[in-house]
All heavy atoms as a GROMACS GRO file, in nm:
protein
  611
    1MET      N    1   0.083  -0.114   0.004
    1MET     CA    2   0.003   0.003   0.001
    1MET      C    3   0.092   0.130  -0.005
    1MET      O    4   0.159   0.153   0.096
    1MET     CB    5  -0.091  -0.007   0.123
    1MET     CG    6  -0.194   0.108   0.120
    1MET     SD    7  -0.295   0.117   0.273
    1MET     CE    8  -0.335  -0.046   0.299
    2ALA      N    9   0.092   0.190  -0.108
    2ALA     CA   10   0.184   0.309  -0.120
    2ALA      C   11   0.136   0.433  -0.056
    2ALA      O   12   0.209   0.534  -0.037
    2ALA     CB   13   0.206   0.339  -0.271
    3THR      N   14   0.010   0.436  -0.009
    3THR     CA   15  -0.050   0.560   0.053
    3THR      C   16  -0.028   0.562   0.201
    3THR      O   17  -0.071   0.655   0.267
    3THR     CB   18  -0.193   0.570   0.023
    3THR    OG1   19  -0.265   0.457   0.076
    3THR    CG2   20  -0.220   0.581  -0.126
    4ILE      N   21   0.036   0.460   0.264
    4ILE     CA   22   0.054   0.452   0.402
    4ILE      C   23   0.164   0.544   0.452
    4ILE      O   24   0.262   0.566   0.372
    4ILE     CB   25   0.075   0.303   0.444
    4ILE    CG1   26   0.058   0.281   0.588
    4ILE    CG2   27   0.209   0.258   0.396
    4ILE    CD1   28   0.048   0.126   0.623
    5SER      N   29   0.162   0.599   0.567
    5SER     CA   30   0.262   0.690   0.612
    5SER      C   31   0.384   0.610   0.657
    5SER      O   32   0.386   0.497   0.703
    5SER     CB   33   0.210   0.767   0.726
    5SER     OG   34   0.212   0.689   0.848
    6ASP      N   35   0.503   0.678   0.642
    6ASP     CA   36   0.626   0.610   0.678
    6ASP      C   37   0.640   0.584   0.826
    6ASP      O   38   0.706   0.496   0.874
    6ASP     CB   39   0.742   0.691   0.627
    6ASP     CG   40   0.757   0.826   0.685
    6ASP    OD1   41   0.652   0.881   0.732
    6ASP    OD2   42   0.870   0.888   0.682
    7GLU      N   43   0.566   0.672   0.910
    7GLU     CA   44   0.575   0.652   1.052
    7GLU      C   45   0.491   0.525   1.095
    7GLU      O   46   0.545   0.451   1.176
    7GLU     CB   47   0.507   0.769   1.120
    7GLU     CG   48   0.518   0.762   1.273
    7GLU     CD   49   0.657   0.762   1.318
    7GLU    OE1   50   0.749   0.812   1.261
    7GLU    OE2   51   0.681   0.689   1.430
    8LEU      N   52   0.387   0.488   1.024
    8LEU     CA   53   0.318   0.364   1.052
    8LEU      C   54   0.408   0.245   1.011
    8LEU      O   55   0.412   0.147   1.082
    8LEU     CB   56   0.186   0.368   0.980
    8LEU     CG   57   0.092   0.244   1.011
    8LEU    CD1   58   0.064   0.240   1.152
    8LEU    CD2   59  -0.037   0.256   0.933
    9LEU      N   60   0.472   0.257   0.893
    9LEU     CA   61   0.558   0.149   0.855
    9LEU      C   62   0.670   0.132   0.961
    9LEU      O   63   0.718   0.020   0.981
    9LEU     CB   64   0.628   0.180   0.714
    9LEU     CG   65   0.516   0.172   0.609
    9LEU    CD1   66   0.584   0.242   0.471
    9LEU    CD2   67   0.471   0.043   0.586
   10ARG      N   68   0.722   0.237   1.011
   10ARG     CA   69   0.829   0.232   1.109
   10ARG      C   70   0.781   0.151   1.242
   10ARG      O   71   0.847   0.071   1.299
   10ARG     CB   72   0.877   0.374   1.153
   10ARG     CG   73   1.002   0.378   1.234
   10ARG     CD   74   1.041   0.519   1.262
   10ARG     NE   75   1.040   0.608   1.147
   10ARG     CZ   76   1.146   0.628   1.070
   10ARG    NH1   77   1.254   0.558   1.085
   10ARG    NH2   78   1.139   0.705   0.969
   11ILE      N   79   0.648   0.185   1.282
   11ILE     CA   80   0.600   0.122   1.397
   11ILE      C   81   0.574  -0.035   1.365
   11ILE      O   82   0.613  -0.110   1.454
   11ILE     CB   83   0.458   0.186   1.429
   11ILE    CG1   84   0.480   0.324   1.488
   11ILE    CG2   85   0.379   0.104   1.537
   11ILE    CD1   86   0.357   0.412   1.502
   12ILE      N   87   0.526  -0.066   1.245
   12ILE     CA   88   0.514  -0.202   1.224
   12ILE      C   89   0.649  -0.274   1.214
   12ILE      O   90   0.663  -0.382   1.268
   12ILE     CB   91   0.449  -0.223   1.078
   12ILE    CG1   92   0.306  -0.170   1.086
   12ILE    CG2   93   0.454  -0.366   1.025
   12ILE    CD1   94   0.233  -0.163   0.956
   13ALA      N   95   0.754  -0.208   1.160
   13ALA     CA   96   0.884  -0.281   1.158
   13ALA      C   97   0.949  -0.294   1.296
   13ALA      O   98   1.021  -0.386   1.310
   13ALA     CB   99   0.974  -0.198   1.070
   14HIS      N  100   0.911  -0.206   1.388
   14HIS     CA  101   0.962  -0.227   1.526
   14HIS      C  102   0.879  -0.301   1.620
   14HIS      O  103   0.913  -0.318   1.743
   14HIS     CB  104   0.984  -0.087   1.589
   14HIS     CG  105   1.097  -0.011   1.520
   14HIS    ND1  106   1.234  -0.066   1.514
   14HIS    CD2  107   1.108   0.106   1.453
   14HIS    CE1  108   1.309   0.019   1.456
   14HIS    NE2  109   1.230   0.123   1.410
   15THR      N  110   0.774  -0.363   1.566
   15THR     CA  111   0.678  -0.443   1.654
   15THR      C  112   0.718  -0.595   1.629
   15THR      O  113   0.708  -0.641   1.514
   15THR     CB  114   0.538  -0.425   1.619
   15THR    OG1  115   0.507  -0.282   1.636
   15THR    CG2  116   0.443  -0.501   1.707
   16ARG      N  117   0.771  -0.656   1.730
   16ARG     CA  118   0.819  -0.799   1.710
   16ARG      C  119   0.714  -0.888   1.660
   16ARG      O  120   0.746  -0.976   1.572
   16ARG     CB  121   0.873  -0.844   1.842
   16ARG     CG  122   0.921  -0.989   1.834
   16ARG     CD  123   0.986  -1.034   1.972
   16ARG     NE  124   1.118  -0.998   1.961
   16ARG     CZ  125   1.206  -1.016   2.067
   16ARG    NH1  126   1.169  -1.056   2.174
   16ARG    NH2  127   1.330  -0.986   2.052
   17ALA      N  128   0.596  -0.879   1.706
   17ALA     CA  129   0.486  -0.968   1.660
   17ALA      C  130   0.460  -0.956   1.511
   17ALA      O  131   0.423  -1.057   1.449
   17ALA     CB  132   0.356  -0.939   1.740
   18TRP      N  133   0.482  -0.840   1.455
   18TRP     CA  134   0.454  -0.823   1.315
   18TRP      C  135   0.568  -0.874   1.227
   18TRP      O  136   0.546  -0.940   1.125
   18TRP     CB  137   0.435  -0.673   1.277
   18TRP     CG  138   0.301  -0.617   1.324
   18TRP    CD1  139   0.272  -0.546   1.434
   18TRP    CD2  140   0.183  -0.638   1.251
   18TRP    NE1  141   0.141  -0.512   1.438
   18TRP    CE2  142   0.084  -0.567   1.318
   18TRP    CE3  143   0.141  -0.696   1.134
   18TRP    CZ2  144  -0.054  -0.562   1.290
   18TRP    CZ3  145   0.013  -0.691   1.097
   18TRP    CH2  146  -0.086  -0.629   1.169
   19VAL      N  147   0.688  -0.856   1.273
   19VAL     CA  148   0.801  -0.897   1.183
   19VAL      C  149   0.837  -1.043   1.198
   19VAL      O  150   0.931  -1.089   1.133
   19VAL     CB  151   0.931  -0.809   1.207
   19VAL    CG1  152   0.909  -0.667   1.160
   19VAL    CG2  153   0.971  -0.809   1.348
   20LYS      N  154   0.760  -1.111   1.282
   20LYS     CA  155   0.772  -1.263   1.278
   20LYS      C  156   0.724  -1.324   1.151
   20LYS      O  157   0.762  -1.425   1.113
   20LYS     CB  158   0.706  -1.322   1.399
   20LYS     CG  159   0.768  -1.298   1.530
   20LYS     CD  160   0.691  -1.372   1.638
   20LYS     CE  161   0.764  -1.359   1.771
   20LYS     NZ  162   0.685  -1.424   1.878
   21SER      N  163   0.635  -1.254   1.088
   21SER     CA  164   0.576  -1.299   0.957
   21SER      C  165   0.667  -1.269   0.839
   21SER      O  166   0.692  -1.144   0.816
   21SER     CB  167   0.440  -1.240   0.941
   21SER     OG  168   0.391  -1.269   0.806
   22TYR      N  169   0.704  -1.366   0.765
   22TYR     CA  170   0.792  -1.342   0.650
   22TYR      C  171   0.722  -1.252   0.543
   22TYR      O  172   0.782  -1.169   0.483
   22TYR     CB  173   0.838  -1.469   0.586
   22TYR     CG  174   0.927  -1.455   0.472
   22TYR    CD1  175   1.065  -1.429   0.487
   22TYR    CD2  176   0.886  -1.455   0.339
   22TYR    CE1  177   1.154  -1.400   0.383
   22TYR    CE2  178   0.977  -1.435   0.235
   22TYR     CZ  179   1.105  -1.410   0.261
   22TYR     OH  180   1.192  -1.384   0.156
   23GLY      N  181   0.598  -1.268   0.530
   23GLY     CA  182   0.515  -1.194   0.429
   23GLY      C  183   0.521  -1.042   0.464
   23GLY      O  184   0.525  -0.958   0.370
   24ILE      N  185   0.506  -1.010   0.593
   24ILE     CA  186   0.515  -0.866   0.632
   24ILE      C  187   0.650  -0.808   0.608
   24ILE      O  188   0.668  -0.696   0.562
   24ILE     CB  189   0.469  -0.852   0.775
   24ILE    CG1  190   0.314  -0.885   0.783
   24ILE    CG2  191   0.489  -0.716   0.828
   24ILE    CD1  192   0.257  -0.892   0.918
   25VAL      N  193   0.755  -0.890   0.650
   25VAL     CA  194   0.888  -0.845   0.621
   25VAL      C  195   0.914  -0.820   0.473
   25VAL      O  196   0.970  -0.718   0.434
   25VAL     CB  197   0.998  -0.958   0.673
   25VAL    CG1  198   1.140  -0.912   0.629
   25VAL    CG2  199   0.985  -0.958   0.819
   26LEU      N  200   0.867  -0.906   0.391
   26LEU     CA  201   0.880  -0.890   0.240
   26LEU      C  202   0.804  -0.769   0.192
   26LEU      O  203   0.862  -0.692   0.113
   26LEU     CB  204   0.841  -1.012   0.168
   26LEU     CG  205   0.842  -1.014   0.021
   26LEU    CD1  206   0.988  -0.994  -0.030
   26LEU    CD2  207   0.787  -1.138  -0.040
   27ALA      N  208   0.682  -0.750   0.247
   27ALA     CA  209   0.604  -0.637   0.206
   27ALA      C  210   0.670  -0.503   0.247
   27ALA      O  211   0.674  -0.405   0.176
   27ALA     CB  212   0.461  -0.642   0.260
   28LEU      N  213   0.731  -0.500   0.361
   28LEU     CA  214   0.789  -0.381   0.414
   28LEU      C  215   0.916  -0.355   0.328
   28LEU      O  216   0.942  -0.238   0.296
   28LEU     CB  217   0.841  -0.394   0.563
   28LEU     CG  218   0.728  -0.386   0.664
   28LEU    CD1  219   0.780  -0.419   0.799
   28LEU    CD2  220   0.667  -0.243   0.669
   29ALA      N  221   0.992  -0.452   0.287
   29ALA     CA  222   1.110  -0.432   0.206
   29ALA      C  223   1.072  -0.381   0.075
   29ALA      O  224   1.147  -0.305   0.013
   29ALA     CB  225   1.189  -0.567   0.201
   30LYS      N  226   0.962  -0.428   0.018
   30LYS     CA  227   0.924  -0.386  -0.113
   30LYS      C  228   0.852  -0.254  -0.118
   30LYS      O  229   0.847  -0.196  -0.229
   30LYS     CB  230   0.822  -0.503  -0.173
   30LYS     CG  231   0.890  -0.620  -0.222
   30LYS     CD  232   0.796  -0.708  -0.292
   30LYS     CE  233   0.853  -0.831  -0.354
   30LYS     NZ  234   0.755  -0.915  -0.422
   31ASN      N  235   0.804  -0.209  -0.007
   31ASN     CA  236   0.726  -0.085  -0.008
   31ASN      C  237   0.826   0.033  -0.031
   31ASN      O  238   0.919   0.053   0.048
   31ASN     CB  239   0.651  -0.063   0.124
   31ASN     CG  240   0.548   0.040   0.111
   31ASN    OD1  241   0.572   0.149   0.070
   31ASN    ND2  242   0.436   0.013   0.167
   32PRO      N  243   0.803   0.115  -0.123
   32PRO     CA  244   0.893   0.229  -0.155
   32PRO      C  245   0.885   0.339  -0.045
   32PRO      O  246   0.984   0.421  -0.026
   32PRO     CB  247   0.838   0.292  -0.285
   32PRO     CG  248   0.704   0.238  -0.305
   32PRO     CD  249   0.692   0.111  -0.224
   33LYS      N  250   0.784   0.343   0.041
   33LYS     CA  251   0.773   0.440   0.152
   33LYS      C  252   0.834   0.399   0.285
   33LYS      O  253   0.849   0.476   0.370
   33LYS     CB  254   0.637   0.480   0.174
   33LYS     CG  255   0.575   0.558   0.063
   33LYS     CD  256   0.439   0.623   0.098
   33LYS     CE  257   0.466   0.766   0.097
   33LYS     NZ  258   0.345   0.839   0.152
   34THR      N  259   0.883   0.271   0.289
   34THR     CA  260   0.945   0.230   0.409
   34THR      C  261   1.080   0.298   0.420
   34THR      O  262   1.153   0.309   0.326
   34THR     CB  263   0.973   0.070   0.397
   34THR    OG1  264   0.854   0.003   0.380
   34THR    CG2  265   1.039   0.020   0.525
   35PRO      N  266   1.110   0.348   0.541
   35PRO     CA  267   1.239   0.423   0.555
   35PRO      C  268   1.354   0.328   0.507
   35PRO      O  269   1.352   0.209   0.535
   35PRO     CB  270   1.235   0.450   0.702
   35PRO     CG  271   1.100   0.454   0.740
   35PRO     CD  272   1.024   0.355   0.655
   36LEU      N  273   1.452   0.390   0.449
   36LEU     CA  274   1.568   0.316   0.397
   36LEU      C  275   1.640   0.230   0.498
   36LEU      O  276   1.677   0.116   0.476
   36LEU     CB  277   1.666   0.412   0.323
   36LEU     CG  278   1.776   0.338   0.251
   36LEU    CD1  279   1.722   0.251   0.135
   36LEU    CD2  280   1.865   0.451   0.185
   37ALA      N  281   1.660   0.281   0.620
   37ALA     CA  282   1.733   0.217   0.717
   37ALA      C  283   1.663   0.082   0.762
   37ALA      O  284   1.726  -0.023   0.782
   37ALA     CB  285   1.752   0.302   0.843
   38ILE      N  286   1.537   0.085   0.764
   38ILE     CA  287   1.457  -0.029   0.804
   38ILE      C  288   1.459  -0.136   0.686
   38ILE      O  289   1.483  -0.256   0.707
   38ILE     CB  290   1.308   0.007   0.826
   38ILE    CG1  291   1.303   0.087   0.962
   38ILE    CG2  292   1.220  -0.111   0.844
   38ILE    CD1  293   1.170   0.146   0.999
   39SER      N  294   1.446  -0.086   0.562
   39SER     CA  295   1.453  -0.178   0.450
   39SER      C  296   1.585  -0.244   0.440
   39SER      O  297   1.597  -0.363   0.405
   39SER     CB  298   1.431  -0.097   0.315
   39SER     OG  299   1.297  -0.038   0.312
   40MET      N  300   1.696  -0.177   0.467
   40MET     CA  301   1.827  -0.234   0.459
   40MET      C  302   1.852  -0.340   0.573
   40MET      O  303   1.908  -0.432   0.549
   40MET     CB  304   1.935  -0.123   0.484
   40MET     CG  305   1.935  -0.020   0.369
   40MET     SD  306   1.989  -0.092   0.216
   40MET     CE  307   2.166  -0.092   0.231
   41ASN      N  308   1.787  -0.317   0.682
   41ASN     CA  309   1.793  -0.419   0.793
   41ASN      C  310   1.711  -0.537   0.755
   41ASN      O  311   1.753  -0.655   0.795
   41ASN     CB  312   1.750  -0.357   0.923
   41ASN     CG  313   1.847  -0.268   0.987
   41ASN    OD1  314   1.973  -0.278   0.957
   41ASN    ND2  315   1.806  -0.181   1.070
   42LEU      N  316   1.603  -0.521   0.694
   42LEU     CA  317   1.522  -0.634   0.664
   42LEU      C  318   1.577  -0.716   0.548
   42LEU      O  319   1.538  -0.835   0.526
   42LEU     CB  320   1.379  -0.583   0.620
   42LEU     CG  321   1.298  -0.523   0.734
   42LEU    CD1  322   1.160  -0.460   0.684
   42LEU    CD2  323   1.275  -0.614   0.840
   43LEU      N  324   1.662  -0.660   0.467
   43LEU     CA  325   1.721  -0.731   0.346
   43LEU      C  326   1.784  -0.859   0.385
   43LEU      O  327   1.778  -0.952   0.317
   43LEU     CB  328   1.817  -0.637   0.276
   43LEU     CG  329   1.875  -0.683   0.144
   43LEU    CD1  330   1.763  -0.696   0.045
   43LEU    CD2  331   1.978  -0.582   0.099
   44SER      N  332   1.850  -0.860   0.501
   44SER     CA  333   1.920  -0.985   0.545
   44SER      C  334   1.824  -1.099   0.581
   44SER      O  335   1.868  -1.211   0.586
   44SER     CB  336   2.007  -0.950   0.662
   44SER     OG  337   1.933  -0.909   0.779
   45ARG      N  338   1.704  -1.064   0.603
   45ARG     CA  339   1.604  -1.169   0.643
   45ARG      C  340   1.534  -1.226   0.523
   45ARG      O  341   1.458  -1.324   0.541
   45ARG     CB  342   1.500  -1.109   0.738
   45ARG     CG  343   1.562  -1.060   0.863
   45ARG     CD  344   1.472  -1.016   0.977
   45ARG     NE  345   1.369  -1.127   0.989
   45ARG     CZ  346   1.248  -1.107   1.056
   45ARG    NH1  347   1.218  -0.995   1.090
   45ARG    NH2  348   1.170  -1.214   1.074
   46LEU      N  349   1.558  -1.176   0.400
   46LEU     CA  350   1.484  -1.224   0.286
   46LEU      C  351   1.556  -1.340   0.228
   46LEU      O  352   1.688  -1.353   0.227
   46LEU     CB  353   1.473  -1.108   0.178
   46LEU     CG  354   1.399  -0.993   0.221
   46LEU    CD1  355   1.391  -0.885   0.115
   46LEU    CD2  356   1.251  -1.022   0.256
   47ASN      N  357   1.487  -1.433   0.160
   47ASN     CA  358   1.550  -1.541   0.093
   47ASN      C  359   1.608  -1.501  -0.049
   47ASN      O  360   1.584  -1.387  -0.091
   47ASN     CB  361   1.458  -1.664   0.080
   47ASN     CG  362   1.331  -1.633  -0.006
   47ASN    OD1  363   1.341  -1.555  -0.102
   47ASN    ND2  364   1.223  -1.693   0.020
   48GLU      N  365   1.687  -1.583  -0.098
   48GLU     CA  366   1.762  -1.545  -0.224
   48GLU      C  367   1.672  -1.505  -0.337
   48GLU      O  368   1.697  -1.408  -0.411
   48GLU     CB  369   1.856  -1.666  -0.261
   48GLU     CG  370   1.941  -1.630  -0.377
   48GLU     CD  371   2.035  -1.750  -0.420
   48GLU    OE1  372   2.048  -1.840  -0.342
   48GLU    OE2  373   2.083  -1.742  -0.532
   49LYS      N  374   1.565  -1.573  -0.358
   49LYS     CA  375   1.473  -1.548  -0.463
   49LYS      C  376   1.416  -1.408  -0.448
   49LYS      O  377   1.412  -1.326  -0.548
   49LYS     CB  378   1.360  -1.650  -0.472
   49LYS     CG  379   1.254  -1.623  -0.566
   49LYS     CD  380   1.140  -1.713  -0.558
   49LYS     CE  381   1.017  -1.670  -0.641
   49LYS     NZ  382   0.898  -1.730  -0.596
   50ASP      N  383   1.373  -1.369  -0.334
   50ASP     CA  384   1.312  -1.240  -0.306
   50ASP      C  385   1.417  -1.128  -0.323
   50ASP      O  386   1.385  -1.019  -0.364
   50ASP     CB  387   1.243  -1.239  -0.171
   50ASP     CG  388   1.116  -1.324  -0.180
   50ASP    OD1  389   1.050  -1.335  -0.285
   50ASP    OD2  390   1.080  -1.376  -0.072
   51VAL      N  391   1.541  -1.153  -0.279
   51VAL     CA  392   1.646  -1.057  -0.288
   51VAL      C  393   1.673  -1.033  -0.441
   51VAL      O  394   1.698  -0.914  -0.478
   51VAL     CB  395   1.777  -1.098  -0.216
   51VAL    CG1  396   1.897  -1.004  -0.246
   51VAL    CG2  397   1.754  -1.104  -0.066
   52ARG      N  398   1.665  -1.137  -0.519
   52ARG     CA  399   1.697  -1.124  -0.662
   52ARG      C  400   1.584  -1.036  -0.719
   52ARG      O  401   1.609  -0.956  -0.805
   52ARG     CB  402   1.705  -1.258  -0.726
   52ARG     CG  403   1.744  -1.255  -0.874
   52ARG     CD  404   1.760  -1.385  -0.940
   52ARG     NE  405   1.848  -1.478  -0.860
   52ARG     CZ  406   1.797  -1.596  -0.803
   52ARG    NH1  407   1.678  -1.633  -0.821
   52ARG    NH2  408   1.882  -1.666  -0.734
   53LEU      N  409   1.458  -1.062  -0.685
   53LEU     CA  410   1.351  -0.981  -0.735
   53LEU      C  411   1.354  -0.838  -0.692
   53LEU      O  412   1.327  -0.743  -0.768
   53LEU     CB  413   1.214  -1.047  -0.694
   53LEU     CG  414   1.181  -1.176  -0.760
   53LEU    CD1  415   1.052  -1.229  -0.695
   53LEU    CD2  416   1.163  -1.163  -0.907
   54LEU      N  417   1.398  -0.817  -0.566
   54LEU     CA  418   1.418  -0.686  -0.517
   54LEU      C  419   1.530  -0.607  -0.588
   54LEU      O  420   1.519  -0.487  -0.607
   54LEU     CB  421   1.447  -0.691  -0.367
   54LEU     CG  422   1.428  -0.572  -0.288
   54LEU    CD1  423   1.281  -0.519  -0.284
   54LEU    CD2  424   1.464  -0.590  -0.140
   55SER      N  425   1.633  -0.683  -0.627
   55SER     CA  426   1.738  -0.611  -0.699
   55SER      C  427   1.697  -0.564  -0.832
   55SER      O  428   1.777  -0.481  -0.897
   55SER     CB  429   1.860  -0.714  -0.713
   55SER     OG  430   1.831  -0.816  -0.810
   56GLN      N  431   1.584  -0.605  -0.884
   56GLN     CA  432   1.528  -0.561  -1.015
   56GLN      C  433   1.416  -0.475  -1.008
   56GLN      O  434   1.362  -0.429  -1.111
   56GLN     CB  435   1.505  -0.682  -1.100
   56GLN     CG  436   1.620  -0.779  -1.134
   56GLN     CD  437   1.578  -0.912  -1.186
   56GLN    OE1  438   1.458  -0.940  -1.194
   56GLN    NE2  439   1.676  -0.996  -1.216
   57ASP      N  440   1.367  -0.444  -0.891
   57ASP     CA  441   1.247  -0.371  -0.870
   57ASP      C  442   1.281  -0.222  -0.881
   57ASP      O  443   1.356  -0.166  -0.800
   57ASP     CB  444   1.183  -0.401  -0.732
   57ASP     CG  445   1.048  -0.345  -0.717
   57ASP    OD1  446   1.003  -0.269  -0.798
   57ASP    OD2  447   0.989  -0.364  -0.607
   58ARG      N  448   1.226  -0.149  -0.968
   58ARG     CA  449   1.244  -0.002  -0.993
   58ARG      C  450   1.164   0.078  -0.898
   58ARG      O  451   1.193   0.196  -0.885
   58ARG     CB  452   1.215   0.035  -1.135
   58ARG     CG  453   1.294  -0.020  -1.240
   58ARG     CD  454   1.424   0.052  -1.238
   58ARG     NE  455   1.516   0.005  -1.340
   58ARG     CZ  456   1.634   0.044  -1.356
   58ARG    NH1  457   1.683   0.140  -1.274
   58ARG    NH2  458   1.715  -0.002  -1.454
   59ASN      N  459   1.073   0.023  -0.810
   59ASN     CA  460   1.002   0.101  -0.727
   59ASN      C  461   1.071   0.126  -0.585
   59ASN      O  462   1.028   0.211  -0.511
   59ASN     CB  463   0.864   0.027  -0.695
   59ASN     CG  464   0.775   0.037  -0.817
   59ASN    OD1  465   0.783   0.137  -0.888
   59ASN    ND2  466   0.694  -0.067  -0.841
   60VAL      N  467   1.177   0.048  -0.554
   60VAL     CA  468   1.247   0.066  -0.427
   60VAL      C  469   1.353   0.165  -0.447
   60VAL      O  470   1.399   0.189  -0.560
   60VAL     CB  471   1.297  -0.071  -0.378
   60VAL    CG1  472   1.187  -0.167  -0.350
   60VAL    CG2  473   1.399  -0.136  -0.474
   61PRO      N  474   1.411   0.213  -0.339
   61PRO     CA  475   1.516   0.314  -0.356
   61PRO      C  476   1.639   0.255  -0.419
   61PRO      O  477   1.668   0.127  -0.407
   61PRO     CB  478   1.548   0.359  -0.208
   61PRO     CG  479   1.424   0.329  -0.130
   61PRO     CD  480   1.358   0.205  -0.198
   62ASP      N  481   1.713   0.332  -0.488
   62ASP     CA  482   1.832   0.290  -0.558
   62ASP      C  483   1.935   0.225  -0.469
   62ASP      O  484   1.994   0.118  -0.511
   62ASP     CB  485   1.904   0.402  -0.639
   62ASP     CG  486   1.821   0.455  -0.749
   62ASP    OD1  487   1.734   0.376  -0.804
   62ASP    OD2  488   1.841   0.564  -0.795
   63VAL      N  489   1.957   0.271  -0.357
   63VAL     CA  490   2.056   0.217  -0.259
   63VAL      C  491   2.014   0.078  -0.222
   63VAL      O  492   2.104  -0.021  -0.223
   63VAL     CB  493   2.064   0.302  -0.135
   63VAL    CG1  494   2.159   0.244  -0.037
   63VAL    CG2  495   2.107   0.445  -0.178
   64LEU      N  496   1.888   0.053  -0.197
   64LEU     CA  497   1.840  -0.082  -0.158
   64LEU      C  498   1.856  -0.181  -0.272
   64LEU      O  499   1.896  -0.289  -0.261
   64LEU     CB  500   1.691  -0.074  -0.115
   64LEU     CG  501   1.635  -0.204  -0.067
   64LEU    CD1  502   1.704  -0.256   0.055
   64LEU    CD2  503   1.484  -0.186  -0.037
   65ARG      N  504   1.818  -0.133  -0.393
   65ARG     CA  505   1.828  -0.215  -0.512
   65ARG      C  506   1.974  -0.252  -0.546
   65ARG      O  507   2.006  -0.368  -0.572
   65ARG     CB  508   1.770  -0.141  -0.638
   65ARG     CG  509   1.750  -0.231  -0.758
   65ARG     CD  510   1.677  -0.164  -0.869
   65ARG     NE  511   1.740  -0.045  -0.919
   65ARG     CZ  512   1.688   0.074  -0.907
   65ARG    NH1  513   1.567   0.093  -0.857
   65ARG    NH2  514   1.748   0.175  -0.958
   66ILE      N  515   2.071  -0.156  -0.530
   66ILE     CA  516   2.210  -0.186  -0.557
   66ILE      C  517   2.260  -0.274  -0.444
   66ILE      O  518   2.338  -0.380  -0.480
   66ILE     CB  519   2.290  -0.055  -0.561
   66ILE    CG1  520   2.248   0.025  -0.689
   66ILE    CG2  521   2.433  -0.080  -0.561
   66ILE    CD1  522   2.294   0.166  -0.689
   67THR      N  523   2.228  -0.256  -0.328
   67THR     CA  524   2.273  -0.350  -0.220
   67THR      C  525   2.222  -0.494  -0.240
   67THR      O  526   2.286  -0.582  -0.220
   67THR     CB  527   2.230  -0.296  -0.077
   67THR    OG1  528   2.271  -0.158  -0.064
   67THR    CG2  529   2.276  -0.386   0.033
   68ALA      N  530   2.095  -0.501  -0.278
   68ALA     CA  531   2.035  -0.635  -0.311
   68ALA      C  532   2.111  -0.703  -0.422
   68ALA      O  533   2.145  -0.821  -0.423
   68ALA     CB  534   1.885  -0.622  -0.343
   69ARG      N  535   2.149  -0.623  -0.526
   69ARG     CA  536   2.216  -0.684  -0.644
   69ARG      C  537   2.360  -0.730  -0.594
   69ARG      O  538   2.402  -0.837  -0.641
   69ARG     CB  539   2.232  -0.572  -0.754
   69ARG     CG  540   2.290  -0.625  -0.874
   69ARG     CD  541   2.294  -0.519  -0.984
   69ARG     NE  542   2.160  -0.460  -1.005
   69ARG     CZ  543   2.132  -0.330  -1.031
   69ARG    NH1  544   2.238  -0.244  -1.033
   69ARG    NH2  545   2.014  -0.285  -1.049
   70LYS      N  546   2.419  -0.649  -0.509
   70LYS     CA  547   2.556  -0.695  -0.458
   70LYS      C  548   2.541  -0.822  -0.377
   70LYS      O  549   2.624  -0.907  -0.380
   70LYS     CB  550   2.619  -0.587  -0.368
   70LYS     CG  551   2.659  -0.469  -0.455
   70LYS     CD  552   2.724  -0.364  -0.363
   70LYS     CE  553   2.773  -0.238  -0.443
   70LYS     NZ  554   2.827  -0.141  -0.356
   71LYS      N  555   2.440  -0.833  -0.299
   71LYS     CA  556   2.415  -0.953  -0.220
   71LYS      C  557   2.387  -1.076  -0.309
   71LYS      O  558   2.442  -1.189  -0.274
   71LYS     CB  559   2.294  -0.928  -0.120
   71LYS     CG  560   2.280  -1.047  -0.027
   71LYS     CD  561   2.174  -1.012   0.076
   71LYS     CE  562   2.160  -1.136   0.169
   71LYS     NZ  563   2.058  -1.118   0.272
   72VAL      N  564   2.314  -1.058  -0.415
   72VAL     CA  565   2.295  -1.175  -0.514
   72VAL      C  566   2.421  -1.216  -0.571
   72VAL      O  567   2.446  -1.337  -0.583
   72VAL     CB  568   2.195  -1.125  -0.618
   72VAL    CG1  569   2.181  -1.230  -0.725
   72VAL    CG2  570   2.054  -1.111  -0.553
   73VAL      N  571   2.505  -1.123  -0.608
   73VAL     CA  572   2.634  -1.153  -0.668
   73VAL      C  573   2.728  -1.224  -0.570
   73VAL      O  574   2.792  -1.326  -0.600
   73VAL     CB  575   2.704  -1.028  -0.726
   73VAL    CG1  576   2.847  -1.052  -0.772
   73VAL    CG2  577   2.627  -0.975  -0.847
   74LEU      N  578   2.722  -1.182  -0.444
   74LEU     CA  579   2.809  -1.242  -0.344
   74LEU      C  580   2.767  -1.383  -0.311
   74LEU      O  581   2.850  -1.470  -0.280
   74LEU     CB  582   2.814  -1.154  -0.217
   74LEU     CG  583   2.904  -1.024  -0.232
   74LEU    CD1  584   2.885  -0.944  -0.102
   74LEU    CD2  585   3.043  -1.053  -0.265
   75ASP      N  586   2.630  -1.403  -0.314
   75ASP     CA  587   2.579  -1.535  -0.279
   75ASP      C  588   2.612  -1.636  -0.386
   75ASP      O  589   2.620  -1.753  -0.356
   75ASP     CB  590   2.426  -1.529  -0.268
   75ASP     CG  591   2.397  -1.462  -0.128
   75ASP    OD1  592   2.484  -1.443  -0.042
   75ASP    OD2  593   2.269  -1.430  -0.114
   76LYS      N  594   2.634  -1.594  -0.515
   76LYS     CA  595   2.663  -1.684  -0.619
   76LYS      C  596   2.809  -1.734  -0.613
   76LYS      O  597   2.844  -1.844  -0.658
   76LYS     CB  598   2.644  -1.619  -0.753
   76LYS     CG  599   2.502  -1.596  -0.787
   76LYS     CD  600   2.485  -1.542  -0.933
   76LYS     CE  601   2.333  -1.527  -0.965
   76LYS     NZ  602   2.324  -1.477  -1.101
   77LYS      N  603   2.897  -1.655  -0.552
   77LYS     CA  604   3.039  -1.693  -0.535
   77LYS      C  605   3.063  -1.805  -0.433
   77LYS      O  606   3.000  -1.832  -0.351
   77LYS     CB  607   3.126  -1.568  -0.507
   77LYS     CG  608   3.132  -1.479  -0.622
   77LYS     CD  609   3.228  -1.363  -0.592
   77LYS     CE  610   3.235  -1.278  -0.715
   77LYS     NZ  611   3.329  -1.164  -0.686
   0.00000   0.00000   0.00000
């Protein structure tokens, strides 16, 4: 949901009960309004397939996409 406020996304990301769900972690990482620091921290929790998809997603911030691309390349080695 792109119309959600970044403060609400921050609250969701800091609530342990919410981030236990992989689907919510993935949705937060894919949401372009999620603060970059939170998205970067969630990147380590994603599986390889989702990181690869995130590295090609033009809706996420460039820094996150480039970091995901580097992680995919490092995982292949």
